[in-house]
C-alpha positions in Angstrom: 132.3 51.1 17.5 129.3 50.6 15.6 128.1 46.9 16.0 126.7 46.6 12.4 127.8 47.8 8.9 126.2 47.2 5.6 128.9 46.8 3.0 130.0 49.0 0.1 132.2 48.7 -2.4 135.8 51.0 -2.4 134.0 53.4 -4.2 131.5 54.0 -2.3 133.6 54.3 1.1 135.6 56.4 -1.1 133.0 58.9 -1.8 132.5 59.5 2.0 136.3 60.8 2.8 136.2 62.3 -0.2 136.0 66.5 -0.8 133.7 66.8 -3.9 135.9 67.1 -7.2 139.2 66.8 -5.7 142.2 64.8 -4.7 141.6 65.3 -0.7 140.3 63.0 1.7 138.8 63.9 5.0 138.9 61.5 8.1 136.1 62.0 10.5 135.6 65.1 10.4 132.0 65.1 9.9 131.3 62.2 12.8 129.7 62.9 16.2 131.6 61.1 19.4 134.4 60.1 17.5 137.3 58.3 19.7 140.7 57.4 19.2 139.7 53.9 17.9 137.0 54.9 15.6 139.4 57.5 14.1 141.9 54.5 13.8 139.5 52.5 12.5 138.2 55.0 9.7 141.7 55.8 8.4 142.4 52.1 8.1 139.1 51.9 5.8 140.2 55.0 4.1 143.8 52.9 3.0 141.3 49.9 2.2 139.3 51.9 -0.3 142.1 53.6 -2.0 144.0 50.2 -2.3 141.0 47.8 -3.2 139.8 50.6 -5.5 143.3 51.2 -7.2 143.1 54.8 -6.5 146.9 54.0 -4.8 148.7 51.1 -6.6 150.5 48.1 -5.1 152.9 48.1 -7.9 153.9 49.7 -11.5 151.8 50.0 -14.2 151.9 46.8 -16.6 154.7 47.0 -19.2 156.7 50.1 -17.6 160.6 49.7 -17.6 161.8 48.7 -14.1 164.6 50.6 -14.5 163.3 53.9 -15.7 160.8 56.5 -14.3 157.7 55.2 -12.5 154.6 57.5 -13.6 152.2 55.1 -11.5 153.8 55.9 -8.2 151.5 58.1 -6.1 152.8 60.6 -4.1 150.5 60.9 -0.9 150.5 64.1 2.0 149.1 63.2 5.3 148.3 66.9 7.3 147.9 65.8 10.5 150.3 63.2 12.7 147.5 62.1 15.1 146.3 58.9 15.7 144.3 58.9 12.2 147.4 60.0 10.3 149.7 57.7 11.5 147.8 55.0 11.1 146.4 55.6 7.9 150.2 56.1 6.9 151.2 52.8 8.8 148.1 51.1 7.0 149.8 52.5 3.5 153.4 51.0 4.6 152.1 47.7 5.7 150.2 47.1 2.6 153.7 48.0 0.7 152.1 50.0 -1.5 153.8 52.1 -4.6 153.8 55.4 -3.0 155.9 58.1 -1.1 154.3 59.0 1.7 155.1 62.4 3.8 153.1 63.4 7.3 153.0 67.1 8.4 152.1 67.6 12.2 151.8 71.3 13.2 153.3 70.7 16.6 156.5 69.3 18.1 155.9 65.8 18.2 153.2 63.5 16.6 150.4 62.4 18.4 151.0 66.0 20.4 147.5 66.2 22.4 147.8 63.0 24.1 151.4 63.2 24.2 152.5 63.1 28.1 148.7 63.1 29.1 148.8 61.2 32.6 145.0 62.4 33.7 143.5 61.1 30.9 142.8 57.6 30.7 141.8 55.7 27.2 140.0 52.9 26.6 139.1 51.3 23.2 136.1 50.3 24.0 134.3 51.9 26.7 132.1 53.9 24.9 130.3 50.6 23.5 129.2 50.1 27.0 126.9 47.9 28.1 127.4 46.2 24.5 129.1 42.9 24.8 132.6 43.2 23.8 133.0 46.7 25.5 135.1 45.6 28.2 137.6 44.2 26.1 141.2 45.5 26.7 143.0 45.6 23.3 141.9 48.0 20.2 142.8 44.3 18.5 143.9 46.8 15.3 146.2 45.0 12.8 148.3 48.3 12.6 148.9 50.3 15.5 147.4 48.6 18.4 147.2 49.5 21.8 145.7 49.1 25.2 143.6 50.5 27.8 145.9 52.9 29.8 146.9 56.2 30.7 147.1 58.6 27.2 150.5 58.8 27.5 151.2 55.3 28.0 149.0 54.8 24.8 151.3 57.3 23.1 154.4 54.8 24.0 152.2 51.8 22.6 151.4 53.2 19.5 155.0 55.2 18.5 156.6 51.8 19.4 154.3 49.9 16.7 155.4 52.6 14.6 158.7 52.4 14.6 158.4 48.8 13.6 156.4 49.6 10.7 158.3 52.9 9.4 161.6 51.1 9.8 160.7 47.5 8.1 160.5 46.9 4.3 157.6 44.5 3.9 158.0 41.2 1.6 157.1 42.0 -1.8 154.7 39.5 -3.6 156.4 37.5 -6.7 156.9 39.6 -10.0 156.5 42.8 -7.9 158.7 45.7 -9.9 157.9 48.7 -7.7 160.4 50.3 -5.0 159.1 50.0 -1.4 157.1 52.6 -0.5 159.0 56.0 1.3 157.9 57.5 4.4 159.1 61.0 5.3 157.7 63.2 8.8 157.8 67.0 9.0 157.4 68.5 12.7 156.6 72.4 13.8 154.8 72.6 10.5 153.5 76.2 11.4 152.9 76.9 8.1 151.3 74.5 5.7 148.7 75.4 2.5 146.7 72.7 0.1 145.7 74.1 -3.3 144.8 73.1 -6.4 147.8 72.3 -8.8 146.1 73.9 -11.7 144.1 71.6 -14.6 145.8 68.7 -13.1 144.2 66.6 -10.7 147.0 66.7 -7.6 147.2 69.4 -5.4 150.1 71.6 -4.1 151.3 71.4 -0.8 153.7 74.3 0.7 155.4 74.4 4.3 157.8 75.4 6.7 158.6 72.9 8.8 161.4 70.6 10.4 162.0 67.2 8.8 162.2 64.3 11.5 163.3 60.6 11.3 160.7 58.4 9.5 160.5 56.1 12.1 161.4 58.2 15.3 159.4 61.5 14.7 160.8 62.8 18.0 164.2 62.8 16.1 165.8 65.4 13.2 166.5 63.8 10.2 169.4 65.7 10.6 172.1 66.3 13.2 169.9 69.2 14.6 166.5 70.3 13.7 166.8 73.2 11.3 163.3 74.5 9.6 162.9 74.7 5.9 160.4 76.2 3.6 159.2 74.3 0.5 156.7 73.3 -2.0 155.8 70.1 -4.0 153.0 68.3 -6.0 151.0 65.7 -4.2 148.5 63.6 -5.9 146.8 62.7 -2.5 146.1 64.5 0.7 144.6 63.3 3.3 143.2 65.5 5.9 143.7 63.8 9.5 143.5 67.0 11.7 141.9 65.4 14.4 139.8 66.2 17.7 141.4 69.5 17.2 141.6 72.1 19.6 138.6 73.4 22.0 136.9 76.8 21.9 137.2 78.7 25.3 138.8 76.2 26.9 141.6 78.1 29.9 143.2 73.9 30.0 142.8 72.2 27.3 141.2 68.3 27.7 144.3 66.6 27.1 146.4 68.8 29.3 147.5 67.9 32.8 145.9 68.8 35.9 144.2 67.4 39.5 140.6 67.3 39.3 140.2 64.0 40.3 143.2 64.2 43.4 141.3 65.1 46.8 141.8 68.7 48.0 144.8 69.5 50.2 143.0 72.5 51.5 140.6 72.5 54.4 137.7 74.1 52.6 135.0 72.2 50.1 135.3 73.8 46.5 133.1 74.9 44.4 133.5 74.0 40.3 131.7 75.5 37.3 132.0 72.5 34.8 130.3 74.5 31.4 128.7 72.0 28.5 127.1 68.8 28.4 129.1 67.1 26.1 131.1 63.7 26.6 134.2 65.8 27.9 132.1 67.7 30.1 130.7 64.7 31.7 133.7 63.0 32.2 135.4 66.4 34.1 132.3 66.4 36.6 132.4 62.7 37.2 136.5 63.1 38.1 135.1 66.1 40.4 132.3 64.4 41.7 133.1 60.6 42.0 136.1 59.2 44.1 139.2 57.2 42.6 136.8 57.5 39.4 138.2 55.6 36.0 136.0 55.7 33.2 136.2 51.8 32.5 136.3 50.8 36.4 133.4 52.5 37.9 130.6 50.8 35.6 132.2 47.4 36.6 132.0 48.6 40.3 128.4 50.0 40.2 126.7 47.4 38.1 128.4 44.1 39.0 126.0 41.1 40.4 123.3 43.0 38.5 122.6 41.1 35.7 118.9 41.6 35.2 119.3 45.5 35.4 122.4 45.3 32.7 120.4 43.1 30.2 117.5 45.9 30.5 120.3 48.6 30.0 121.8 47.0 26.9 118.3 46.2 25.7 118.3 50.2 25.9 120.9 50.9 24.7 120.7 48.7 21.5 117.7 51.0 20.8 119.0 54.3 21.4 122.9 54.5 22.2 123.3 57.9 22.0 120.0 59.0 22.3 118.3 57.4 25.9 117.3 60.5 27.9 115.9 61.2 30.8 112.2 59.4 31.1 114.0 56.4 29.2 116.2 55.9 32.1 113.8 57.0 35.0 111.3 54.0 33.3 114.2 51.6 34.3 115.1 53.1 37.9 111.4 52.7 38.7 110.5 49.4 37.3 109.6 47.2 40.6 111.3 44.2 39.5 114.4 46.1 39.2 114.1 47.9 42.5 116.7 45.8 44.6 119.6 46.7 42.1 118.6 50.1 41.1 118.4 50.8 44.4 122.0 48.9 45.3 123.4 50.8 42.5 122.5 54.2 43.7 124.0 53.6 47.4 127.2 52.6 46.0 127.7 55.6 43.9 126.2 57.5 47.2 129.4 55.9 48.8 131.5 57.1 46.3 130.5 60.8 46.1 133.3 63.2 47.1 133.1 65.0 50.2 135.6 67.8 49.2 133.8 69.2 46.1 130.4 70.9 44.6 129.8 71.2 40.8 127.7 73.5 39.0 126.9 72.2 35.7 126.4 75.1 33.1 123.6 74.0 30.7 121.7 75.8 27.8 118.3 74.1 29.2 117.7 74.5 32.8 115.8 70.9 32.7 117.7 68.4 33.3 115.0 66.3 32.0 116.2 68.1 28.8 120.0 67.9 28.9 120.1 65.5 26.6 117.9 66.3 24.2 119.4 66.4 20.6 122.9 66.0 22.0 124.9 63.0 20.9 126.6 62.1 24.5 127.9 58.3 25.2 125.0 56.3 26.5 127.3 55.3 29.8 128.1 59.0 30.6 124.1 60.0 30.0 123.8 56.9 32.5 126.4 58.3 34.9 125.1 62.0 34.7 121.4 60.6 35.3 122.7 58.5 38.6 124.7 61.6 39.8 121.3 63.7 39.3 119.4 61.0 41.5 122.2 61.4 44.2 121.8 65.3 44.4 125.8 65.1 43.6 125.4 68.4 41.5 123.2 71.5 40.3 122.3 72.4 36.8 122.6 76.2 36.2 122.1 78.1 33.2 123.9 80.8 32.1 123.8 81.6 28.7 125.8 84.6 28.4 129.6 85.4 29.3 128.4 87.9 31.6 126.2 85.1 33.5 128.8 83.2 34.1 131.1 85.6 35.6 128.0 86.8 37.4 127.7 82.9 38.5 131.0 82.5 39.3 131.1 85.5 41.6 128.0 84.9 43.5 129.4 81.0 44.3 133.0 82.6 44.9 134.4 79.9 42.4 137.8 81.7 41.1 138.7 81.1 37.1 141.0 78.1 37.8 137.9 76.3 38.8 135.8 77.1 35.9 136.2 74.1 33.4 134.5 74.9 29.8 134.1 72.0 27.6 132.2 73.5 24.8 133.2 71.2 22.0 136.7 71.2 19.4 136.5 73.6 16.2 137.4 71.2 14.1 136.1 73.7 10.6 138.7 76.0 11.6 141.2 73.5 12.1 140.8 72.1 8.7 140.2 75.1 6.5 143.1 76.8 7.7 145.0 74.4 5.8 143.3 74.9 2.7 142.9 77.7 -0.1 139.9 79.4 -0.2 138.2 77.5 -3.2 138.6 74.6 -0.8 137.5 76.3 2.1 134.3 76.8 0.7 133.8 73.1 -0.7 134.3 72.3 3.3 131.7 74.5 4.3 129.3 73.6 1.9 130.5 69.8 3.4 129.3 70.6 7.1 126.1 71.9 4.8 125.4 68.6 3.9 127.5 66.4 6.4 125.2 63.2 6.4 126.6 62.0 3.1 129.8 62.1 4.7 129.2 60.3 7.9 132.1 57.3 7.8 131.8 53.7 9.3 133.7 53.2 12.4 133.1 49.2 11.5 136.3 47.8 9.4 135.8 47.4 6.0 139.3 45.2 5.4 139.1 41.4 5.7 140.9 39.3 8.0 144.8 39.6 7.7 144.2 42.6 5.3 147.0 44.8 6.5 149.4 41.7 6.8 149.1 40.6 3.0 151.8 43.1 1.4 151.3 43.9 -2.2 148.0 41.7 -2.3 144.5 43.2 -3.1 141.3 41.2 -1.6 140.9 40.1 -5.2 144.5 39.2 -6.1 144.0 35.7 -6.7 144.7 34.2 -10.4 146.5 37.8 -11.4 149.6 36.0 -11.1 150.9 38.3 -8.6 150.9 35.7 -5.8 152.5 36.0 -2.5 155.9 33.6 -2.1 155.5 30.5 0.6 157.9 32.0 2.5 155.4 35.2 2.9 152.6 33.0 3.6 154.3 31.8 6.4 154.2 34.8 8.6 151.4 36.8 6.7 147.9 37.8 7.1 148.3 38.2 11.2 145.9 40.0 13.4 146.1 40.9 17.1 146.8 37.8 19.4 146.2 38.7 23.4 149.1 37.1 25.1 147.1 35.4 27.5 145.3 33.3 25.2 148.8 32.7 23.4 150.3 31.2 26.6 147.3 28.8 27.4 146.8 27.4 24.0 150.9 26.8 24.2 150.5 24.5 27.3 147.5 22.8 25.6 148.9 22.5 22.8 152.4 20.9 24.2 150.4 18.7 26.8 148.3 17.1 23.7 151.7 17.1 21.5 153.0 14.7 24.7 150.2 12.5 25.1 150.3 11.8 20.8 153.8 10.9 20.7 153.4 8.7 23.6 150.8 7.3 21.9 152.5 6.8 18.4 156.0 7.3 18.9 156.5 9.2 15.7 159.3 8.5 13.6 159.6 12.3 12.2 158.1 15.6 12.4 154.6 16.0 14.6 152.8 19.3 14.9 150.0 20.5 17.1 148.4 24.0 17.4 145.0 25.4 18.0 142.9 27.8 16.1 140.5 30.3 17.6 137.5 31.6 15.8 137.7 35.3 15.3 135.7 38.0 14.2 137.7 40.1 11.8 135.9 43.2 10.4 133.2 41.8 8.2 134.1 38.3 8.2 134.8 35.0 10.3 138.2 33.8 10.2 140.5 31.3 12.4 143.2 32.4 14.2 146.5 30.2 15.1 147.0 30.8 18.6 150.5 29.7 19.3 153.4 28.1 17.6 153.3 24.6 16.8 154.3 22.2 19.0 155.6 18.9 19.0 158.5 17.1 17.6 160.9 18.3 15.5 158.8 21.6 14.4 160.4 25.0 13.2 160.8 27.9 15.8 159.8 30.1 13.3 157.0 32.4 14.7 153.6 31.1 13.1 151.4 32.3 16.2 148.5 35.1 15.3 148.1 34.2 11.7 144.6 34.4 10.6 143.0 31.8 7.6 139.6 31.8 5.3 137.3 29.6 7.9 136.3 27.3 4.8 139.9 26.2 3.7 141.8 22.9 4.5 141.3 20.7 6.9 140.4 23.1 9.9 138.1 24.9 7.7 136.1 21.6 6.9 136.0 20.7 10.9 134.8 24.0 11.2 132.1 24.3 8.7 131.0 20.5 9.4 131.6 20.5 13.1 132.9 17.4 13.1 136.2 15.6 13.6 138.3 15.4 10.4 141.2 13.0 9.9 143.4 11.3 7.0 141.9 7.6 6.5 143.3 4.4 6.9 145.8 3.8 3.9 145.7 7.2 2.6 148.4 8.7 0.0 150.6 11.8 -0.2 148.9 12.2 -3.5 145.2 12.0 -2.2 145.9 14.4 0.8 147.5 16.6 -1.8 144.6 16.4 -4.3 141.6 17.1 -1.1 143.7 20.2 0.0 143.9 21.6 -3.5 140.1 21.0 -4.0 140.0 22.8 -0.3 141.9 25.7 -1.5 144.6 25.3 1.1 147.2 27.4 -0.5 144.9 30.4 -1.0 146.0 31.9 2.1 148.5 29.7 3.9 151.6 28.0 3.1 151.4 24.7 0.5 151.6 21.9 2.5 154.9 20.4 3.1 155.3 17.4 0.7 156.3 15.2 3.6 153.2 15.4 5.5 151.2 12.3 5.6 148.6 12.4 7.9 146.6 15.5 9.2 143.6 15.8 11.8 141.6 18.5 13.2 139.0 18.5 15.8 136.1 21.4 16.5 135.6 22.5 20.0 132.0 23.5 20.0 130.4 25.8 22.1 126.4 26.4 23.0 124.1 26.9 20.0 124.6 29.4 17.2 122.0 32.2 17.6 122.8 34.1 14.4 122.6 30.7 12.1 120.5 28.4 14.5 123.2 25.9 13.9 123.2 22.9 16.8 126.9 23.5 17.4 129.0 26.8 17.3 132.6 26.2 16.6 135.0 28.2 19.1 138.2 26.6 18.4 139.9 24.4 16.6 142.6 21.4 17.2 144.8 20.9 14.2 147.8 18.4 14.1 149.7 17.1 11.3 152.6 14.4 11.0 154.9 12.9 8.5 153.9 9.4 9.3 151.5 7.6 7.7 148.2 6.5 9.2 149.2 8.7 12.4 145.8 9.4 13.6 143.9 6.3 12.3 144.1 4.8 16.2 140.4 5.5 17.7 141.6 5.4 21.2 144.4 7.6 20.5 142.0 10.4 19.2 139.3 9.9 21.7 142.1 10.6 24.0 142.4 13.7 22.6 139.0 14.6 22.3 138.6 13.8 26.2 141.8 15.9 26.6 139.9 18.9 24.7 137.0 18.3 26.9 138.5 18.9 29.9 140.6 22.1 28.1 136.8 23.5 27.6 135.9 22.7 31.2 139.0 24.4 32.5 139.3 27.6 30.7 136.0 28.8 32.1 138.4 29.3 35.7 141.3 30.8 33.8 139.5 34.0 35.3 139.5 32.9 38.5 143.0 33.9 39.5 144.1 35.5 42.9 145.5 38.7 41.1 142.0 38.7 39.0 144.2 40.4 36.2 142.6 38.0 32.8 139.0 38.0 31.8 137.6 36.3 28.8 135.8 39.5 26.5 133.9 39.1 23.8 135.0 40.4 20.4 135.0 43.9 20.2 133.9 43.7 16.3 131.0 41.7 14.8 131.0 39.9 11.3 128.6 38.5 9.3 126.3 35.4 9.8 127.9 32.2 10.5 125.8 30.9 7.0 128.1 32.7 5.0 131.4 31.0 6.5 129.8 27.5 6.8 129.9 26.6 3.0 129.0 23.0 2.5 132.3 20.8 2.1 132.0 18.1 -0.6 132.7 15.3 1.1 131.7 12.5 -0.8 135.0 13.5 -3.4 137.1 13.6 -0.6 140.3 11.1 -1.5 142.5 11.2 1.8 139.9 12.6 4.4 137.5 11.0 6.6 134.7 12.3 9.1 135.8 10.4 12.4 132.5 8.6 14.1 133.4 9.9 17.5 131.4 13.2 18.5 133.4 16.5 18.9 133.9 18.0 22.3 131.8 20.3 23.7 131.2 23.4 26.3 127.7 24.8 27.2 130.0 27.8 29.1 131.7 29.3 26.7 130.9 31.0 23.2 134.4 32.1 22.8 138.2 31.9 23.2 139.5 35.8 23.7 141.5 35.7 27.2 143.3 38.9 27.7 145.0 41.3 30.0 142.0 43.2 32.4 142.3 45.8 35.1 138.6 45.3 36.3 136.5 42.8 36.9 134.4 42.6 33.8 130.1 43.3 34.8 129.7 40.0 33.0 131.3 37.4 32.8 130.1 34.9 30.0 
């Protein structure tokens, strides 16, 4: 994914998706190097922009009769049941929009290309390698999240989440009068046409297809699948036709085959791989590198070569898709990197398969010019360069089909060993479903495609898709979330290992505090980590509350603005914050109101008399220049007055936090080696924007404690997750 983004208004974002002068929106049709994750992010950006611009409402129009017709309710068609189409629909369902949503998929099931694809591996961030965070195991999406796995297994993960979203009615904010959104899914829609609906902005969609259960698209809506023909008017049409099918391929990219498996025969086999894009490169790697997997090979080749990685990272940052032969050669011929460069090549030579030969059919006879004006991911350029240095394939030129046939005869390559990877027919897949006038608009868009490039960086704020029925600017409108909704909302992805670690630590802390203070009533302890979510920094609750008389309700995963409440004060100040001796409940409530506690969380329980928050500090913040960088905040509260005024007790908790920080880097040193603390997949604006000044002078109940906060120089984030390979750089 892209590392940074320039914030745009919702209306500006919509213009990158909208087919000019129409109610048709296109997802990722003009972008190059698209991935499953980037398409999902674009789909959620579109959902965010439609809601925030008001084009898709969250409630009935003001003053409309709740029991009468609802003219403000939108009818939305989604053409394409792949990752982008389902993610867009799921995002709207999670927001509880005032709309009826219909998904159309041409094939027999949703996610058809990757369904059952066991020979392709999907990793959410690997195309960002060697950027920091590219090894993260999870897509970390708020909707239809998935983790690195075989394509078929990713489909299972996403469909499981889809079933939950499509079958769960989201809670409504106060004063909401609209019905919840509805979802329909049609598969096997072999015929589908989108046309202008006369003089109105609406579009007419006609189709022949089989209706399926909304939450289980593989199951017929009726007792048995029956194709029906129909035509309806839709206010919005979203084209999410996705990757599309390849042109000229004998075996499509997502179909199962045996290229990566050792040959069972005795003879060495020659293959022709035709193409110079990412798909062609991946298949060449599978044919020439033993035990190849796209994510694992990078760790296996480059582990223990930190300086070489730093040089490659610098090259990637300046030319993420444009690194050419000469730039890579300059790195490999740098005398200061000679040992590492030689070791990487030797490791790769040791991994070359001895049962295959590959002819790489390209248009340019010179390998040095192979990637000129061609968008290929950085790591695929690098691996192709290294294979070339190892003499592991032969570039050949065969421009015409007759030349390809001659080449195959010359090298005795049968048809089944000719791999065609010439890209997908995106324009054809899109225009096939549009009437003539709309097709012409699409062609004009392709001629000016730069205007329609779409960011693959989240535009939404932290927890946005877990705030049903509310826009980002909803504050003060009277349409506030109920206290019950706030108890579980604004959740983002939380890795299970991180939650387990936080639970164990907070349980130990609560036991220590309980032994020191002997609480008469409720005592709660939890940990919040600093999380980069979309375009902002938030604090995410890492575990459910631990302690005495705590509620069993699920709270882990919630996110909070990093400037609100006690944890926001500790984050912004980098200091321990607590209630002072003799603080009253009324004074504490006043302090919480001044720090906007209830803006994004439940109202503080009326019996809470004492609170405390301890920031866990990491190395210097490189962005803001602060002498500290808060990586987490430990929070605890109690119904007892003056529960945390004892300096000796509080100092004991701080020491526990220090030992905790010292132990975290060793968590990855397990025998199984399946846990890694990977850098966050996204980026956010500078901490200066988040660390706003806290008005401590007017505090009535709170104070900054005199003791220093715990600190570590070996940890910059808390993001422990499962990993199937050793990170190339463990920070």
